[in-house]
C-alpha positions, 0 to 999 in steps of 0.5 A: 456843716452849714446845716449843723451850724444852723440847727445849733443856732436854733437850739440855742434860741430855743433854750433861751426862749424857755428861760426868758421869763426867769432871766427877764424878770424885770419885765413883769405883770405889775401895773396890769389887770387881767381881763378874761375875755371869754368869761361869760361867753356861751360855749367858751367856758373851757377857754376862759383861763387860756385867753387873757388880756392885760390892760393897764390898771391906770391912765397911760399917757397924755389926756390932751392928745387930739382925737384920743390916744392910740392903743396897741395890742401886743402879741408875743411870739413862741411858734404858736405853741408858747408865748414870750410874755416878758421880753416881747410882751411886757417890755413892749408895753412899758415902751409904748406906755413911755410914748403915750400910747395905751398898751394891752398885752394879749395871752392868746391861745396856743398849741401848748394848751391844745389850741389851733386855728381859729382860736388865735384869730378869735382871741385878737378879734375879741381883744380889739372889739373889747378895746374899741367897746371901752375906748371912752374909758381908756381915753383912746380913739377907736380909729387908732387901734393897732397890733404889734406881733413877734415871730408867730405873733407877727403872723397873727397880727398880719392875719388879723389885718388881712382877714379881719375885713372879711372874716368875722370869727365872733359872729360864729360865737353869737357875738355882734358889734358894729365895731371893725374887728381888724387893727388900724395898723400892724407891726410884724417884727421878725414875722412868720409869714409863709406856710409854703414848704420852702421857707415855712417855719414848720413848728408854727405851721404845725401849731397854727393848723394842727394835724386834725384841722378839717382840710388836712390831707393824710399820707405816709412817707418816711419824712411824714411818719404820722401820715399828715400833710397840708394841702396846697389850698391850706398852705396858701390860705394861711400864707400871708404874702398870698392874701394881702387885700387891696385895702390893707392897713399900713404895715411896719415890717422889721426883720434881720437877714441872719435870723436863724429861726424864721427865714428872712425870705418870709418878710421879703415876700410880705414886703413884695406883696405889699408893694405890688398893691401899693399898701402904705408900709415900711420895711426895715432890715438889719444885717444882723440881729437874729431873732427873739430880741423883742424890746428888751434892753439889750445889745440889739436895741442899744445898737439900732434903737429900732423902736425910735424909727418905729415911733417916727413911723407912727407919727408920720402915719398919724397914729401917734 
């Protein structure tokens, strides 16, 4: 009975996610300009339409801010399969704009269009590089470029922070720059964190890694009819709780205990890993709230005002 109730909650969430663009039409692309990050990059021609960075068409905040404004890359969730661009993308952008930050919404490559790792990491690194290279035009500080991600997007921004200091995917594409490729802070919200079997969000894991990824092992079982499974080494490599570097950037982590989609334990393990390494972080926990609320002006936002707590944290950290 417990399993059936859990499965029903997941089904309701999935259907609501598919309808989110239609139901949340108030959060639109109006006021944002498309930037095709891979346009003109050799060997990336087939990816041009799938990777889009939405930048503000006009100045977003106070030009009098000392040292330049804060910028944030917004990564919607969607199990690394699709993207919740409305309630997690453009709704978030409008809120960040309202507090004087410069928001960028990233439509990164996902499995729906046949993309797996490292496509997503390439996309966010290219977005961060583009923003820092254009910092003067946007009036932002190159030292205040953060990233917020929801669900699988939370895994992506955390991966960008953990891998960005040691793994440069852009060099493999012939793109060089003196600018760092990792964000200065990250905000994972109800994030996918672990690839371990006991708590992994398996749809996200499958979408991220794919069946053809070079380190995948093959083996048939009744529970694995396609004959693919991932090695322990691979699952460890993409479990964010196992890869926190000593110089990890500050983290604002948020999750709800009753999350029916991504198990709350994902965030617990990340918080423990951050604490063990004394990384500046805040772990905000709500007993109820579920999954997928984003920054839409709904019941959860009205009840918790979690974005105000986030704003206070950004101010305390000196980013805002």
